[in-house]
C-alpha positions as CSV (number, residue, x, y, z in Angstrom):
1,M,96.2,119.0,102.7
2,T,93.9,121.8,100.8
3,S,95.4,124.0,98.1
4,H,95.4,126.8,100.7
5,G,98.1,124.7,102.6
6,Q,95.7,123.5,105.3
7,L,95.4,120.4,107.0
8,E,92.1,118.3,106.1
9,Y,90.7,115.2,107.4
10,P,88.8,113.3,105.8
11,I,90.4,114.4,103.0
12,H,87.8,115.6,100.0
13,L,88.5,114.0,96.4
14,G,86.1,116.6,95.0
15,S,88.6,119.0,95.7
16,T,92.6,119.6,95.4
17,L,94.3,117.5,97.4
18,V,98.4,118.3,98.1
19,T,100.6,115.9,99.2
20,L,104.5,116.4,100.8
21,A,106.8,113.7,99.9
22,F,110.6,113.4,101.0
23,V,112.5,112.2,98.0
24,N,116.1,111.5,97.4
25,N,117.4,111.8,94.1
26,R,120.3,110.2,93.4
27,G,120.2,110.5,89.5
28,P,120.4,113.7,87.9
29,A,117.5,116.2,87.6
30,I,113.9,114.5,86.7
31,T,112.1,116.7,83.9
32,Q,109.7,114.7,82.1
33,I,107.7,112.8,84.4
34,Q,105.0,109.9,83.5
35,Q,102.5,109.9,86.2
36,D,100.0,106.9,86.9
37,I,97.2,107.0,90.0
38,A,95.9,103.9,91.2
39,I,92.7,104.3,93.6
40,A,91.8,101.6,95.8
41,E,89.0,101.0,99.0
42,W,89.4,99.4,101.9
43,D,87.8,95.8,102.4
44,S,86.7,95.4,106.2
45,S,85.4,92.2,105.7
46,N,89.1,91.0,104.2
47,C,91.3,93.7,105.7
48,K,93.1,94.4,102.3
49,W,92.9,97.3,99.3
50,N,91.0,96.7,96.4
51,T,92.1,98.1,93.5
52,L,89.2,99.6,91.9
53,Q,89.3,100.3,87.7
54,T,89.8,103.7,86.5
55,F,89.8,103.0,82.8
56,G,93.0,104.7,82.1
57,F,91.8,107.8,82.9
58,L,94.3,108.2,85.7
59,N,97.4,106.6,83.8
60,N,100.1,107.9,81.4
61,L,100.1,111.6,82.8
62,D,102.6,114.1,82.2
63,G,103.0,114.7,85.5
64,C,105.0,118.2,85.0
65,A,101.7,119.5,83.6
66,N,99.4,117.6,86.0
67,G,100.5,119.2,89.8
68,I,104.4,117.8,90.2
69,E,106.9,120.5,91.2
70,C,109.4,120.0,88.0
71,P,112.1,119.8,87.8
72,I,112.8,117.1,90.9
73,P,116.4,118.6,91.2
74,Q,119.0,115.9,92.2
75,G,119.5,115.3,96.0
76,E,117.1,115.4,99.0
77,K,113.8,117.8,98.8
78,I,110.6,117.7,99.7
79,I,108.3,118.0,96.7
80,K,104.7,119.0,96.3
81,I,102.0,116.8,94.5
82,T,99.2,118.6,93.7
83,A,96.2,116.0,92.7
84,D,93.1,117.9,91.0
85,F,90.6,115.2,90.8
86,L,87.7,118.1,89.2
87,R,88.2,117.0,85.8
88,F,87.9,113.3,86.8
89,Q,84.7,113.9,88.3
90,A,83.0,111.1,86.2
91,L,85.3,108.5,87.6
92,I,85.1,110.1,91.7
93,G,81.3,110.2,91.2
94,L,81.3,106.5,91.2
95,L,83.5,105.8,94.4
96,K,81.1,105.9,97.8
97,N,80.9,108.6,100.0
98,D,82.7,108.5,103.6
99,T,85.3,105.6,102.8
100,P,88.6,104.7,103.2
101,Y,90.8,105.0,100.0
102,Q,94.4,104.8,98.7
103,L,95.4,106.6,96.2
104,Q,99.2,105.7,95.1
105,T,101.0,107.9,92.9
106,T,103.8,106.6,90.8
107,L,105.7,109.0,89.0
108,T,108.2,107.6,86.5
109,N,111.5,109.0,85.1
110,K,110.9,109.0,81.3
111,A,114.7,109.4,80.8
112,T,115.6,106.5,82.7
113,G,112.7,104.5,84.0
114,D,113.1,105.2,87.6
115,Q,110.2,105.7,89.8
116,I,109.1,107.3,92.7
117,V,106.2,105.8,94.6
118,V,103.6,107.9,96.9
119,T,101.0,106.2,98.7
120,V,98.2,108.3,100.4
121,Q,95.9,106.6,102.9
122,A,92.4,108.3,104.4
123,R,89.3,108.7,104.7
124,A,87.9,110.5,101.9
125,E,84.4,112.2,100.9
126,I,83.5,112.8,97.9
127,H,80.4,114.6,97.8
């Protein structure tokens, strides 16, 4: 969905993307989150996702400062993950327009190493 809460398809990687994820945090509240984002492109000739090189730009991000609602409390909760790719346009500009992509966000609890992995697959527009 867009930053205004409207559903959007195909998604547009030139603007803010919001994903809702149901999580069940069985440990204490998570206050420090490392965020890593992987992008893969669908290869219809081999029927598989090919992970694209992001040159580390989307790794080791501070999740709490990068669109994750922090802290993530103990128990069941729907969290909002906001991905703003505007600052990564040099990287996003290398992608093909109107192509299926997979965005995999890994949220790592810095205190315990526990991970939450959220995967979104959608056709994406770049331009």
